[in-house]
Structure formats: structure tokens, C-alpha cells
C-alpha positions in Angstrom: -15.7 33.9 0.2 -16.2 31.2 2.8 -17.7 28.2 1.1 -21.0 26.8 2.3 -21.6 24.2 -0.4 -23.6 21.0 -0.1 -23.1 17.7 -1.7 -26.8 17.7 -2.5 -28.1 14.2 -2.8 -24.6 12.7 -2.9 -23.7 11.2 0.4 -21.0 9.3 2.2 -20.1 7.8 5.5 -16.6 7.5 7.1 -16.8 3.7 7.1 -17.6 3.7 3.4 -14.7 6.0 2.6 -12.3 4.1 4.7 -13.3 0.8 3.2 -12.6 2.1 -0.4 -9.1 3.4 0.3 -7.8 0.4 2.2 -5.0 -1.2 0.4 -4.7 1.4 -2.4 -1.5 3.3 -2.4 -2.7 6.5 -3.9 -5.6 6.9 -1.5 -3.5 5.9 1.5 -1.4 9.0 0.8 -4.1 11.3 1.8 -3.7 10.5 5.5 0.1 10.7 5.1 1.3 7.5 6.9 3.0 8.7 10.0 2.5 5.9 12.5 3.1 2.3 12.7 1.5 -0.6 14.7 -2.0 0.9 14.3 -1.1 4.4 15.5 -2.1 6.1 12.2 -5.7 6.4 13.2 -4.8 8.1 16.4 -2.4 10.5 14.9 -2.5 11.5 11.2 -5.8 9.8 10.4 -7.1 12.0 13.2 -4.9 15.0 12.6 -7.0 17.8 13.9 -5.2 20.8 15.1 -6.1 23.9 17.1 -7.8 26.5 15.0 -6.8 30.1 15.3 -9.0 33.1 15.0 -9.7 34.6 11.7 -11.2 32.3 9.0 -9.3 32.6 5.7 -11.0 33.8 2.5 -10.7 30.9 0.0 -12.3 30.1 -3.3 -15.6 28.1 -3.1 -15.3 24.4 -3.5 -17.9 21.5 -3.5 -17.8 18.5 -1.3 -16.9 16.3 -4.2 -14.1 18.6 -5.3 -12.7 18.6 -1.8 -12.8 14.8 -1.5 -11.1 14.6 -4.8 -8.4 17.0 -3.5 -7.9 14.8 -0.5 -7.6 11.7 -2.6 -5.2 13.4 -5.0 -2.8 14.5 -2.3 0.7 13.1 -2.7 2.2 14.7 0.4 4.4 12.0 2.0 6.8 14.1 4.0 5.9 16.1 7.0 6.9 16.9 10.6 5.1 18.7 13.4 3.4 18.6 16.8 0.0 17.0 17.4 -2.3 17.5 20.3 -4.9 14.8 20.9 -7.8 15.0 23.4 -10.1 12.0 23.7 -13.2 11.7 25.9 -15.0 8.5 25.1 -16.8 8.3 28.4 -15.1 5.1 29.5 -14.9 4.6 33.2 -11.4 4.7 34.7 -9.9 1.3 34.4 -6.5 1.8 35.9 -6.5 -1.4 37.9 -8.4 -3.2 35.2 -5.6 -3.2 32.8 -3.3 -4.9 35.1 -5.9 -7.6 35.7 -6.2 -8.5 32.0 -2.7 -7.9 30.6 -0.3 -10.8 31.4 2.6 -10.1 33.7 1.5 -6.6 34.3 2.5 -5.4 30.8 0.1 -2.6 31.1 1.5 -1.2 34.4 3.3 2.1 34.1 6.2 0.7 36.1 6.7 -2.3 33.8 10.0 -2.4 32.0 8.3 -3.0 28.6 8.1 -0.7 25.6 5.6 -2.9 23.8 3.5 -0.5 21.7 0.3 -2.5 22.2 0.3 -1.5 25.9 1.7 2.0 25.6 -0.5 3.3 22.8 -3.8 2.4 24.6 -3.0 5.5 26.7 -4.1 7.6 23.7 -7.7 6.4 24.1 -8.3 8.8 26.9 -7.1 12.2 28.2 -5.0 14.8 26.4 -1.6 14.0 24.9 1.1 15.8 22.9 2.9 14.0 20.1 5.8 14.8 17.8 5.3 13.2 14.4 7.5 12.9 11.3 7.1 11.0 8.0 9.3 10.5 5.0 7.4 8.3 2.6 5.8 5.0 3.4 9.0 3.5 4.9 10.0 6.1 7.5 7.7 7.3 10.3 8.2 8.4 13.8 5.7 9.2 16.6 6.8 10.4 20.0 4.4 10.7 23.0 5.7 13.5 25.2 5.2 13.4 29.0 6.4 16.0 31.6 9.7 14.2 32.3 9.8 11.4 29.8 9.2 10.4 26.1 7.9 7.3 24.4 9.0 6.9 20.7 7.8 4.6 18.0 10.1 4.5 15.0 9.6 2.7 11.6 12.5 2.6 9.2 12.4 0.2 6.4 11.7 -3.3 7.8 12.8 -2.2 11.3 10.4 -1.1 14.1 11.8 0.3 17.3 10.0 1.5 20.4 11.7 3.3 23.3 10.4 4.3 26.7 12.8 6.8 28.3 11.1 6.4 31.7 11.9 2.8 32.1 14.9 2.7 29.7 13.1 -0.2 27.9 13.3 -1.0 24.2 11.0 -3.0 21.9 12.3 -4.3 18.5 10.4 -6.0 15.7 11.3 -6.8 12.1 8.4 -6.0 9.7 7.6 -8.5 7.1 6.0 -7.3 3.9 3.2 -9.4 2.4 4.2 -11.8 -0.3 4.2 -10.2 -3.7 4.0 -6.7 -2.3 6.9 -4.2 -2.8 7.9 -2.4 0.3 5.9 0.8 0.6 3.4 -0.5 -2.0 -0.1 -1.7 -1.5 -2.0 -4.1 -3.8 -5.1 -2.7 -5.4 -8.2 -4.7 -4.7 -10.8 -5.3 -7.4 -13.4 -2.6 -7.6 -11.4 0.1 -5.8 -11.4 3.4 -7.8 -8.1 4.4 -9.2 -8.5 8.1 -9.9 -9.3 10.9 -7.5 -12.6 11.7 -9.3 -13.7 8.1 -9.2 -12.8 7.8 -5.5 -14.8 11.0 -4.7 -17.8 9.9 -6.6 -17.8 6.5 -4.9 -17.2 8.0 -1.5 -20.1 10.4 -1.9 -22.6 7.7 -2.7 -21.2 4.9 -0.5 -23.6 5.6 2.4 -26.8 5.0 0.4 -28.5 8.2 1.5 -27.6 7.9 5.2 -25.2 10.8 5.4 -25.0 14.6 4.7 -21.6 15.8 3.4 -21.0 19.5 3.1 -18.3 22.1 2.9 -19.1 24.5 5.7 -16.7 27.5 5.8 -13.0 27.7 6.3 -10.5 27.6 9.2 -6.9 28.3 9.9 -5.2 25.3 11.4 -1.6 25.4 12.7 -1.1 28.6 10.6 -2.4 27.0 7.4 -5.6 27.8 5.4 -8.1 25.0 5.4 -11.6 24.0 4.3 -14.1 22.5 6.7 -15.7 19.2 5.5 -18.6 18.4 7.7 -20.1 14.9 7.8 -23.4 14.2 9.6 -25.6 11.1 9.9 -29.1 11.5 8.6 -30.3 8.5 10.5 -31.7 8.6 14.0 -30.2 6.3 16.6 -26.6 7.0 15.9 -24.3 8.1 18.8 -22.3 10.2 16.3 -23.5 13.7 15.9 -21.0 15.1 13.4 -17.5 14.8 12.1 -15.6 17.9 11.0 -12.3 17.5 9.0 -10.2 20.6 8.2 -8.5 20.0 4.9 -5.3 21.9 4.0 -6.3 24.1 1.0 -2.9 23.7 -0.6 -1.9 20.1 -0.1 -5.2 18.4 0.5 -3.9 16.8 3.7 -6.4 16.5 6.5 -5.3 18.9 9.3 -8.1 18.8 11.8 -10.6 16.2 13.0 -13.3 16.8 15.5 -15.9 14.1 16.4 -19.0 15.3 18.3 -21.3 12.7 19.9 -25.1 13.0 19.3 -25.6 13.3 23.1 -23.9 16.7 23.1 -21.1 18.0 25.3 -17.5 18.4 24.3 -15.8 16.5 21.5 -15.2 12.8 21.9 -12.1 13.1 19.8 -10.3 16.4 19.1 -6.7 16.1 18.0 -4.4 17.9 15.7 -1.4 19.7 14.5 -0.4 22.7 16.6 2.5 23.1 14.1 3.2 21.3 10.8 5.6 21.5 7.9 5.8 19.5 4.7 9.5 19.6 4.1 11.8 16.5 4.2 12.5 15.6 7.9 16.0 15.1 9.1 17.1 11.5 8.4 18.4 11.1 12.0 14.8 11.1 13.3 14.4 7.6 11.8 17.6 6.1 13.2 17.7 4.4 16.5 20.3 2.6 18.6 19.4 1.2 22.0 20.9 3.3 24.8 23.5 1.7 27.0 22.0 -0.4 29.7 18.5 -0.5 28.1 16.5 -3.7 28.4 15.7 -4.9 24.8 12.7 -7.1 24.1 12.6 -8.8 20.7 9.1 -9.2 19.3 10.0 -12.6 17.7 11.9 -14.1 20.7 10.8 -17.5 22.0 9.8 -16.0 25.3 7.7 -13.3 23.8 6.0 -15.8 21.5 5.2 -17.9 24.6 3.7 -14.9 26.4 1.6 -14.2 23.3 0.3 -17.7 23.4 -0.5 -17.5 27.1 -2.3 -14.2 26.5 -4.3 -15.7 23.8 -5.4 -18.6 26.1 -6.0 -16.3 29.1 -9.7 -15.2 29.3 -9.1 -12.7 32.1 -12.6 -13.3 33.5 -14.2 -12.0 30.3 -13.8 -15.0 28.1 -17.2 -14.4 26.5 -15.9 -11.1 25.1 -13.3 -13.0 23.0 -15.9 -13.6 20.4 -16.1 -9.8 19.8 -12.8 -10.1 17.9 -14.2 -12.7 15.5 -14.5 -11.9 11.8 -16.7 -13.9 9.5 -18.1 -17.0 11.1 -20.5 -16.2 14.0 -20.8 -12.5 13.1 -23.8 -11.0 11.4 -24.6 -7.4 10.6 -27.9 -5.7 11.2 -29.0 -2.4 9.6 -26.9 -0.1 7.3 -24.8 3.1 7.3 -24.3 4.7 10.7 -26.8 2.4 12.3 -25.0 -0.8 11.4 -24.9 -3.3 14.4 -22.7 -6.3 14.6 -24.3 -9.4 16.1 -21.8 -11.8 17.5 -22.4 -15.2 19.0 -19.8 -15.7 21.7 -17.9 -19.0 22.1 -19.9 -21.5 24.1 -23.0 -19.4 24.1 -22.3 -18.0 27.5 -22.9 -14.5 28.8 -20.9 -12.4 31.2 -19.2 -14.4 34.0 -21.0 -13.9 37.3 -19.5 -12.5 40.5 -20.5 -15.7 42.3 -18.4 -17.9 39.9 -15.2 -16.2 41.1 -13.9 -16.0 37.6 -13.9 -12.2 37.6 -11.0 -10.2 39.2 -12.2 -7.7 41.8 -11.1 -4.7 39.6 -12.9 -6.1 36.6 -16.1 -6.7 38.6 -16.0 -3.2 39.8 -15.6 -2.0 36.3 -18.5 -4.1 35.0 -20.8 -3.0 37.9 -20.1 0.7 37.1 -20.0 0.4 33.3 -23.1 -1.8 32.6 -26.9 -1.2 32.6 -29.2 -4.2 33.0 -31.9 -4.3 30.2 -34.7 -6.6 29.3 -36.8 -7.2 26.2 -38.4 -9.9 24.2 -34.9 -11.2 23.6 -34.6 -11.9 27.3 -32.2 -10.0 29.6 -28.7 -8.7 29.3 -26.3 -5.8 30.1 -25.5 -2.8 28.0 -22.0 -1.4 28.2 -22.0 2.3 27.3 -19.5 4.9 26.0 -20.1 8.2 24.3 -19.6 6.5 20.9 -19.7 2.7 20.9 -22.3 0.7 22.9 -22.5 -3.0 23.3 -25.3 -5.3 24.5 -24.4 -8.7 25.9 -27.3 -11.0 26.4 -27.4 -13.5 29.2 -27.5 -16.3 26.7 -24.2 -15.2 25.1 -25.0 -12.9 22.2 -23.3 -9.6 21.7 -24.7 -6.6 19.7 -22.3 -3.7 19.2 -22.3 -0.5 17.2 -22.1 3.3 17.3 -25.8 3.4 18.2 -28.0 4.1 21.3 -29.0 1.6 23.9 -32.5 1.5 22.6 -31.3 0.7 19.1 -29.3 -2.3 20.5 -32.3 -3.6 22.4 -34.5 -3.3 19.3 -31.9 -5.2 17.2 -31.8 -8.0 19.8 -35.6 -8.1 19.9 -35.9 -8.3 16.2 -33.2 -10.9 15.9 -35.2 -13.3 18.1 
């Protein structure tokens, strides 16, 4: 019988769940670490796959039991193919990237395999990836193009990236935090240490702002799965629902679909088109730079100098640098899905004006097409919109950002004075 079981009054939100599992080795296993350098969220953390016809007949399960199953999963070996489609509603910024990334590192013709530039491509369009993992110390992600391949390989303390199109190699040596065994994660105080405790905390983390239900079953990449559906119960969120297909046997998430509250196609729909949980071939995690390849060392003096230059460079949007701040200068407004971050930008300045000449032409075109002018008791400003995350930058240098509507941002700015 296909389950249609509600969590009742127990609720959770993705941000609450993610916050509780960060740094805890047992909970980290449920996403099966496959990527490095921040790719996990774009691959296995968002491991949706294409569902085939014919929903399987599985025993009924509650939302809490399914979350416990996810938390208890110890699958650390897998290999397969992932398809990711992302439509965040961000205007094309092809020329913009070259304006803000030093030395044209973001250009497709650049002989650089730096993951920071390459992996931004996953934020839009449709991509096919091959993934493999063998425990916390060995992962590989390959982005496949029509005539080329970009691979990111983590093996022990070595991280390699290779772009076959430009024959460029990037190499970094990973340093584990002091006092942490490789592959291990310290357990912060207050983090639940059993699957049941994790599930109970996750289901009440959102303080009544979220509905969590098991709604039916699906077959994903040839495997039977339960559908865990998470929906905001607050108005004003740009997120309509999140559906995660969870492997009925292993508890590994196999499918993730995020629908915006504005309707239309999924903002994020990625997943396994094929997957296996056997031990991958060890050769997948070995890498030797091909003959004639240009190798960039992450810790080289020249690379460090470029990083310092990039840090200093404001690229015409210096006021936005404050959006990366954590702690001082950042306040939160609201709760749950409607949480808004209020950021005071350095120097209290707003968006650079066209007349100042500080904005590259490509960037100005992007700003003009991307922003909506708004006014309120707070004064005036510009709202930058996507299908999920919106940001209001006031003319006096404050930023309000969250997965909320434009009206919610204006209201927050008005109430903040």
C-alpha cells in the first residue's frame, strides 16, 4: 500500500535539519559524501533521479520513521550517473562573470581547472554527472559535456581537478582540522547522536512552520523509494514544496525536487539515472596529470597573490561584499522559511551608480535587467529577484535577503526602521 502518512503536529524545515547534522559523522552519511569543494549540495545532497512509471507497493511508514531511516543510513559506497536541471530564474550573466572574476578565470577559454569557477555552471541549465564515492576519503565527480569532461577527484589529502577541454589541472592538498581524524567529524554539543533523537529533533525544529508527510512511493533509477514531502506552512515564502525520494532499502536520498511557490517547472530537479551501492573501482580515485597539461597549485605564491587581489577587488559591486559577512553586522528577522538576513554593508553605501563609472558595462546591464526599484517607509532601494532567493538593497546601504517574496522584504525593511 502506498503510504500517505502525516507527521501530524511534528514539523521540520530543511535549514533546521541541515543545521543539526553539520559536523556529525553519523548524520553526514545519509547524503553519502560524493563531492568535494562544496559540490555535495549540487550532487548527492540534491540527488534526485528520473522517476519511472509504476509506483512500487511498499509497507507504510511515518515521516519520523523515514527520517530515522535516512539518519541511520551507513551507505558510504556508491557509483552512478546524475542528471541535474536548475532553473533559478537568474538572468544570463555570461559577460558578467568575466567582469568580476580576476584574469578571466571564469571564461570558458581560460586554461584553469579551478573548481570555484567551473562548478558555478551547475547553478543553471541541465548537466550530466558521473559520481563515485568510497567512504569519506574518496570521491569523484565528473561533469560530462558533448566533447569534453571536467573531473574533480578527492583521494585522502589530495584534491585534483582536470578539464580535458583545456588540458588544465588544478591541485590542492587538503588539511584536516586540528584534533580531527581524517574522515571524522567532531560532534558539537546538543547534536543528537541516535537516529531516533535526530528524527525527533528534526521534526520539531521548525517550530510549527512546516508540514512533513510521506506521500506515496516512486521508482527512482530502478530502485523503490518513499516520497518525503516538505512544505512551508507560512505565507510569503518563495519555496512551494520539496520532495525527496528516499531509497526504501538503504535510506539514501535518491531524488530531490524543489518547486517554487510561484509555480512553473522545478527550480531544482536533479538525480540518479543509474546508481549502485557496490565498492567503486579504486582507479577512479587515482589521478596523474596528462603529458603537457598546465598544472596550477592551489598553495602556490602566485595563486595566493591572485586570491588576495580578488579579495581586494570590488568589481563594481563592493557593497555586496557585506553579504558574505557572518556575525557582526548581520541580524535575522522572522523565523522558519520566512527568515530574512539584514546586513549592513561596509561603509553604508548602496549600489554603485552608473554615473560613478565604477560598474562594468556588462554588470550594469545585468543590474538594470535584474533589479526592481521599490520604495517604502525605509526609503528607496532595489530588489534583485530569482525564483527562490530575493534580495533588497536599500540606497543607504542595507541588504535584506531571504527565500521570501519582494513584499516580505519591503515589509522587513519598513519594520526595521
